[in-house]
C-alpha positions as CSV (number, residue, x, y, z in Angstrom):
1,X,76.2,86.7,105.5
2,X,78.4,84.1,107.2
3,X,82.1,85.0,107.3
4,X,84.1,82.5,105.2
5,X,86.9,80.9,107.3
6,X,90.4,81.8,106.2
7,X,92.7,78.9,105.2
8,X,96.0,78.7,107.1
9,X,98.9,76.3,106.3
10,X,101.2,75.4,109.1
11,X,104.7,74.4,108.0
12,X,106.9,72.9,110.7
13,X,109.1,69.8,110.9
14,X,107.8,69.1,114.5
15,X,104.5,67.2,114.4
16,X,103.6,68.4,118.0
17,X,104.0,72.0,116.9
18,X,101.8,71.5,113.8
19,X,99.2,69.8,115.9
20,X,99.2,72.5,118.6
21,X,98.9,75.3,116.1
22,X,96.2,73.5,114.1
23,X,94.1,73.3,117.4
24,X,94.7,77.0,118.1
25,X,93.7,77.9,114.5
26,X,90.5,75.8,114.6
27,X,89.5,77.3,117.9
28,X,90.1,80.7,116.4
29,X,87.8,80.0,113.5
30,X,90.4,79.1,110.8
31,X,90.7,76.1,108.5
32,X,94.1,74.5,109.3
33,X,96.4,72.5,106.9
34,X,99.8,71.0,107.6
35,X,103.2,70.4,105.9
36,X,106.4,69.1,107.3
37,X,108.9,71.2,105.2
38,X,109.1,73.8,102.4
39,X,108.7,71.3,99.5
40,X,105.6,69.7,101.0
41,X,104.2,73.2,101.6
42,X,104.6,74.1,97.9
43,X,102.9,70.9,97.0
44,X,100.1,71.5,99.5
45,X,99.5,75.0,98.1
46,X,99.2,73.6,94.6
47,X,96.5,71.2,95.8
48,X,94.7,73.6,98.2
49,X,95.5,77.3,97.9
50,X,95.6,79.0,101.3
51,X,95.3,82.6,102.5
52,X,98.1,82.6,105.1
53,X,101.1,80.4,105.8
54,X,102.7,80.0,109.3
55,X,106.2,78.7,108.4
56,X,109.1,77.7,110.6
57,X,112.5,79.0,109.7
58,X,114.7,75.9,110.5
59,X,113.6,72.7,108.8
60,X,115.3,69.8,107.0
61,X,115.1,69.8,103.2
62,X,113.7,73.1,102.1
63,X,113.9,75.4,105.1
64,X,111.7,78.4,105.8
65,X,113.8,80.9,103.8
66,X,113.9,78.6,100.9
67,X,110.1,78.3,100.9
68,X,109.7,82.0,101.3
69,X,111.9,82.6,98.2
70,X,110.2,79.9,96.2
71,X,106.7,81.3,97.1
72,X,107.7,84.8,96.0
73,X,109.4,83.6,92.8
74,X,106.2,81.7,91.9
75,X,104.2,84.7,92.8
76,X,101.9,82.7,95.0
77,X,99.0,84.8,96.3
78,X,99.6,84.0,100.0
79,X,100.6,85.9,103.1
80,X,103.6,84.4,104.9
81,X,104.3,84.6,108.6
82,X,107.7,83.2,109.7
83,X,108.3,81.5,113.1
84,X,111.6,80.5,114.9
85,X,112.8,79.3,118.2
86,X,116.2,80.7,117.3
87,X,115.0,84.2,116.5
88,X,117.4,87.1,116.3
89,X,116.8,90.6,115.1
90,X,118.9,89.9,112.0
91,X,117.0,86.8,111.1
92,X,113.7,88.6,111.5
93,X,114.9,91.5,109.3
94,X,116.1,89.0,106.7
95,X,112.7,87.3,106.6
96,X,110.8,90.6,106.2
97,X,113.2,91.8,103.5
98,X,112.6,88.5,101.6
99,X,108.8,89.2,101.6
100,X,107.4,87.8,104.9
101,X,104.5,89.7,106.3
102,X,105.5,89.2,109.9
103,X,107.8,87.2,112.2
104,X,107.0,85.7,115.6
105,X,109.5,84.0,118.0
106,X,108.9,80.6,119.7
107,X,107.7,80.0,122.3
108,X,104.6,82.1,121.8
109,X,101.1,82.3,123.3
110,X,98.1,81.3,121.3
111,X,96.8,84.8,121.6
112,X,100.0,86.1,120.0
113,X,99.5,83.8,117.0
114,X,95.8,84.8,116.6
115,X,96.6,88.5,116.9
116,X,99.2,88.2,114.1
117,X,96.7,86.3,112.0
118,X,94.1,89.0,112.5
119,X,96.6,91.6,111.3
120,X,97.3,89.5,108.3
121,X,93.6,89.2,107.6
122,X,93.2,92.9,107.7
123,X,96.0,93.3,105.2
124,X,94.3,90.8,102.9
125,X,91.0,92.6,103.2
126,X,92.6,95.9,102.3
127,X,94.3,94.4,99.3
128,X,91.1,92.8,98.1
129,X,89.2,96.1,98.5
130,X,91.9,97.9,96.6
131,X,91.7,95.4,93.8
132,X,87.9,95.7,93.6
133,X,88.2,99.5,93.6
134,X,90.7,99.5,90.8
135,X,88.4,97.1,88.8
136,X,85.4,99.3,89.4
137,X,87.3,102.4,88.3
138,X,88.4,100.6,85.3
139,X,84.8,99.8,84.3
140,X,83.3,103.1,85.1
141,X,86.0,105.7,84.3
142,X,86.4,106.6,80.7
143,X,89.6,108.5,81.3
144,X,91.5,109.8,84.2
145,X,91.9,113.5,84.2
146,X,91.1,113.8,80.5
147,X,89.0,116.9,80.7
148,X,87.5,118.3,77.5
149,X,84.5,119.8,75.8
150,X,86.0,120.6,72.4
151,X,84.9,118.9,69.3
152,X,88.4,117.7,68.4
153,X,88.9,116.0,71.8
154,X,85.3,114.5,71.6
155,X,86.4,112.9,68.3
156,X,89.6,111.6,69.8
157,X,87.9,110.0,72.8
158,X,85.4,108.3,70.4
159,X,88.4,106.9,68.6
160,X,89.9,105.8,71.9
161,X,86.7,103.9,72.8
162,X,86.8,102.1,69.4
163,X,90.5,101.4,69.5
164,X,90.2,99.9,73.0
165,X,88.2,97.0,71.6
166,X,91.0,95.7,69.5
167,X,94.4,94.3,70.3
168,X,96.4,95.9,67.5
169,X,99.4,98.1,68.3
170,X,98.6,101.8,68.7
171,X,100.7,104.9,68.2
172,X,99.9,108.1,70.0
173,X,101.5,111.3,68.6
174,X,101.5,114.9,69.8
175,X,103.7,117.6,71.3
176,X,105.2,117.2,74.8
177,X,102.7,117.7,77.5
178,X,99.6,116.9,75.5
179,X,98.6,113.9,77.7
180,X,99.8,110.9,75.6
181,X,100.2,108.6,78.6
182,X,96.7,109.5,79.8
183,X,95.3,108.4,76.5
184,X,97.4,105.2,76.7
185,X,95.9,104.5,80.1
186,X,92.4,105.2,78.8
187,X,93.0,102.6,76.0
188,X,94.0,100.1,78.6
189,X,91.2,100.8,81.1
190,X,88.5,100.4,78.4
191,X,89.9,97.2,77.0
192,X,89.4,93.6,78.0
193,X,93.0,93.8,79.4
194,X,92.0,96.2,82.2
195,X,92.4,93.5,84.9
196,X,96.0,92.9,83.8
197,X,99.1,95.2,84.2
198,X,99.6,98.5,82.5
199,X,103.4,99.1,82.5
200,X,105.1,102.2,81.1
201,X,108.7,102.8,80.1
202,X,110.4,105.8,78.7
203,X,112.6,104.7,75.8
204,X,114.6,107.9,75.9
205,X,115.6,107.7,79.6
206,X,118.0,104.7,79.4
207,X,121.1,103.6,77.6
208,X,120.7,101.0,74.8
209,X,122.0,98.1,77.0
210,X,119.8,98.9,79.9
211,X,116.6,99.4,78.0
212,X,117.2,96.1,76.1
213,X,117.5,94.2,79.4
214,X,114.5,96.0,80.9
215,X,112.2,95.3,77.9
216,X,113.3,91.7,77.0
217,X,114.9,90.5,80.2
218,X,118.2,88.7,80.5
219,X,119.6,85.3,81.6
220,X,122.1,84.9,84.3
221,X,125.7,85.5,83.0
222,X,124.5,87.3,79.9
223,X,126.8,90.3,80.7
224,X,128.9,91.6,83.5
225,X,126.7,92.1,86.6
226,X,123.9,89.8,85.4
227,X,124.0,87.6,88.5
228,X,120.4,86.4,88.3
229,X,117.7,85.8,85.8
230,X,115.6,88.9,84.9
231,X,112.2,88.4,83.2
232,X,111.8,91.9,81.6
233,X,108.8,94.1,81.1
234,X,107.2,92.1,78.3
235,X,106.8,89.2,80.7
236,X,105.7,91.5,83.6
237,X,103.0,93.0,81.4
238,X,101.7,89.6,80.2
239,X,98.0,89.8,79.3
240,X,98.1,93.6,79.7
241,X,99.5,96.7,78.0
242,X,103.1,97.8,77.6
243,X,103.3,101.6,77.0
244,X,106.5,102.6,75.2
245,X,106.8,106.3,75.7
246,X,109.2,108.3,73.5
247,X,109.4,105.5,71.0
248,X,111.3,107.8,68.6
249,X,114.2,107.6,71.0
250,X,114.5,103.8,70.9
251,X,118.0,102.9,69.7
252,X,118.1,101.8,66.1
253,X,119.8,98.5,67.0
254,X,116.9,97.5,69.2
255,X,114.2,98.3,66.7
256,X,114.4,94.9,64.8
257,X,114.0,93.1,68.2
258,X,110.8,95.0,69.0
259,X,109.6,94.4,65.4
260,X,110.0,90.7,65.9
261,X,107.9,90.8,69.1
262,X,105.2,92.6,67.2
263,X,105.3,90.2,64.2
264,X,105.9,86.9,66.0
265,X,104.6,87.5,69.5
266,X,107.8,86.1,70.9
267,X,110.4,87.5,73.4
268,X,114.0,86.3,73.7
269,X,115.9,87.5,76.7
270,X,119.4,88.9,76.3
271,X,121.9,86.0,76.3
272,X,119.1,83.5,75.8
273,X,118.7,81.0,72.9
274,X,115.0,80.2,73.5
275,X,112.0,82.5,72.9
276,X,108.8,82.5,74.8
277,X,105.3,83.5,73.5
278,X,103.9,86.8,74.9
279,X,100.5,88.3,74.9
280,X,100.9,92.0,75.4
281,X,99.3,95.0,73.6
282,X,101.9,97.6,72.6
283,X,100.9,101.2,72.8
284,X,103.7,103.6,71.8
285,X,103.9,107.4,71.9
286,X,106.2,110.1,70.5
287,X,106.6,113.8,70.3
288,X,108.8,113.4,67.2
289,X,107.7,113.3,63.6
290,X,108.6,109.7,62.8
291,X,108.4,110.0,59.0
292,X,111.3,112.5,59.4
293,X,113.1,110.1,61.6
294,X,112.7,107.4,58.9
295,X,114.1,109.7,56.2
296,X,117.2,110.3,58.4
297,X,117.6,106.6,59.1
298,X,116.9,106.9,62.8
299,X,113.7,104.9,62.7
300,X,112.7,101.8,60.7
301,X,109.8,102.3,58.3
302,X,108.6,98.7,58.9
303,X,108.5,99.2,62.6
304,X,106.6,102.5,62.1
305,X,103.9,100.8,59.9
306,X,103.6,98.0,62.4
307,X,103.1,100.4,65.3
308,X,100.8,102.8,63.6
309,X,97.9,100.3,62.9
310,X,95.9,102.5,65.2
311,X,97.2,106.1,65.2
312,X,95.9,108.8,67.6
313,X,97.1,112.3,67.2
314,X,96.7,114.7,70.2
315,X,96.3,118.4,69.3
316,X,98.3,121.0,71.1
317,X,96.4,123.0,73.8
318,X,96.4,126.1,71.6
319,X,94.2,124.1,69.1
320,X,91.6,123.2,71.7
321,X,91.2,126.5,73.5
322,X,87.6,125.8,74.6
323,X,89.1,123.1,76.9
324,X,91.5,125.5,78.7
325,X,89.0,127.0,81.3
326,X,87.7,123.5,82.1
327,X,91.3,122.2,82.6
328,X,92.3,125.2,84.6
329,X,89.4,124.8,87.0
330,X,90.1,121.1,87.3
331,X,93.8,121.8,88.3
332,X,92.8,124.6,90.6
333,X,90.4,122.4,92.4
334,X,92.8,119.5,92.7
335,X,95.7,121.6,94.0
336,X,93.4,123.5,96.4
337,X,92.2,120.2,97.8
338,X,95.8,119.1,98.3
339,X,96.5,122.4,100.1
340,X,93.4,122.1,102.3
341,X,91.7,125.2,101.1
342,X,88.6,126.2,99.1
343,X,89.2,126.1,95.3
344,X,89.5,129.6,93.7
345,X,87.8,130.2,90.4
346,X,88.8,132.2,87.3
347,X,87.2,135.5,86.4
348,X,86.0,135.7,82.8
349,X,88.8,138.0,81.9
350,X,91.4,135.7,83.4
351,X,90.0,132.8,81.5
352,X,90.3,134.8,78.3
353,X,93.9,135.5,79.1
354,X,94.6,131.8,79.5
355,X,92.9,131.1,76.1
356,X,95.0,133.7,74.3
357,X,98.3,132.2,75.6
358,X,100.2,129.9,73.2
359,X,101.0,127.1,75.8
360,X,104.2,125.7,74.4
361,X,104.3,123.2,77.2
362,X,100.6,122.3,76.6
363,X,98.5,120.7,79.4
364,X,101.5,120.1,81.6
365,X,102.4,123.8,81.5
366,X,98.9,124.8,82.3
367,X,98.9,122.5,85.4
368,X,102.2,124.0,86.5
369,X,100.9,127.6,86.1
370,X,97.7,126.8,88.0
371,X,99.7,125.4,90.9
372,X,101.8,128.6,91.0
373,X,98.5,130.6,91.0
374,X,97.0,128.7,93.9
375,X,100.2,129.1,96.0
376,X,100.5,132.8,95.6
377,X,96.8,133.9,95.2
378,X,94.9,133.6,98.5
379,X,91.7,135.1,97.2
380,X,88.7,133.0,96.1
381,X,88.6,134.8,92.7
382,X,91.5,134.8,90.4
383,X,92.0,138.0,88.5
384,X,94.3,138.6,85.5
385,X,96.8,140.2,87.9
386,X,97.0,136.9,89.8
387,X,98.1,134.9,86.8
388,X,101.8,134.0,86.4
389,X,103.9,136.7,84.7
390,X,104.7,134.5,81.7
391,X,101.1,134.5,80.6
392,X,100.7,138.3,80.9
393,X,104.1,139.3,79.5
394,X,102.9,139.5,75.9
395,X,99.8,141.5,76.8
396,X,101.8,143.9,79.0
397,X,104.4,144.6,76.4
398,X,101.6,145.6,74.0
399,X,99.6,147.6,76.5
400,X,102.7,149.5,77.9
401,X,104.2,150.2,74.5
402,X,107.4,148.5,75.6
403,X,107.7,150.9,78.6
404,X,110.3,149.2,80.9
405,X,109.5,151.7,83.7
406,X,105.8,150.7,83.7
407,X,106.6,147.0,83.5
408,X,108.9,147.2,86.5
409,X,106.4,149.3,88.4
410,X,103.6,146.8,87.9
411,X,105.8,143.8,88.6
412,X,106.9,145.4,91.9
413,X,103.3,146.0,93.0
414,X,102.3,142.5,92.1
415,X,105.1,140.8,94.1
416,X,104.6,143.1,97.1
417,X,100.9,142.2,97.2
418,X,101.8,138.5,97.0
419,X,104.5,138.7,99.7
420,X,102.1,140.6,102.0
421,X,99.3,138.0,101.3
422,X,101.6,135.1,102.0
423,X,102.8,136.6,105.3
424,X,99.3,137.8,106.4
425,X,100.5,141.4,106.2
426,X,103.7,141.0,108.3
427,X,106.0,143.6,106.6
428,X,109.2,142.3,108.2
429,X,108.7,138.8,106.9
430,X,107.5,140.2,103.5
431,X,110.6,142.2,103.2
432,X,112.7,139.1,103.8
433,X,110.8,137.2,101.1
434,X,111.3,140.1,98.7
435,X,115.0,140.4,99.6
436,X,114.8,144.1,100.3
437,X,115.0,146.2,103.5
438,X,112.0,146.9,105.6
439,X,112.5,150.6,105.1
440,X,112.5,150.1,101.3
441,X,109.4,148.0,101.5
442,X,107.6,150.6,103.6
443,X,108.6,153.3,101.0
444,X,107.2,151.3,98.1
445,X,104.0,150.4,99.9
446,X,103.4,154.2,100.4
447,X,104.5,155.0,96.8
448,X,102.1,152.4,95.3
449,X,99.3,153.2,97.8
450,X,99.2,149.6,99.0
451,X,98.2,150.4,102.6
């Protein structure tokens, strides 16, 4: 297959420079276009989109920095390389900060220009491959890290597949750590909005004023410090999905404004008088029981009913125990891969221990405990004794009939074993980890027959 020549726009007020660069580009296998200043360049790009722009810094009318700023504001899909005969380190840094891909100083050799263009081409290739990969993942992946075999989760994922086909708002409920954001992302990836942005915001992590500006945007001068126009996340998510996590924490005074967006499909920035239409699917999530919030006047009933057109409730991990060994093995494999070692596996007894634990932190807590296990257990098989103490505490209290002496004895043995494993049997280092003297460690090793 023949390689399609990249289109390069040369922007320079000197016709001789434009001509020289056009000749260099054509010899290098590029299609060359010309513009004498920034305004002409913007007009040219509207008529004939290009892949790369070679732009002079100093020009009459709109100069190079003005063009660079305008191109970024308009979000033109073009790679910009700046050029200047008056180059300094400061000016180069300013260009790169403003969004330029690279900066070359005049006079330059043709080989230098072509080399810079090749680097820009490689960047374009990587960006295109990344976009294609994301698109492919969006088509073929039902859900990222949603591991399940239980009947209840099978029903939920069937509901997710059906809900992804509509544009109605969705409300995901469930305890903290159950994976509400993963479900929101699965809704987005399986929808016809998958090629557009998925943007998430935590409604409980910001003050009322900040979250209003972040969601709806603001105009310049709307409040102290608003020195420029800010579009907001509704605009940024145009055509895609906006995920409002912890919607139960949204300040009551902002709820009517969100309701208006849901009802009218319009967004008005803070300080603005005009609204603009928006096409965004809202997916919200909460760990709170919103009907109770409504009764206490902390959440609007009309907003609740508008959000809960599609409602998905995620069960706590203790109610889907058959998924726990699968999830645990998944986290063990992922963490072991990150650490550059073979993935350990659970014994049947260890898996049963995990299933009997109540998991107040749900899937997030399981992931945390499996990371601890991989760090401290160097064996390929994970026994009950290798599991974190929090999981075994209830069992030990029952087994030992509340014997504090036995609990302390077992705990000492466990941590001595772990310290020796981490230090490859170096007793001096193990003693330092355990914060005891070497003599004390040697005594305990002998006492517990840990030779």
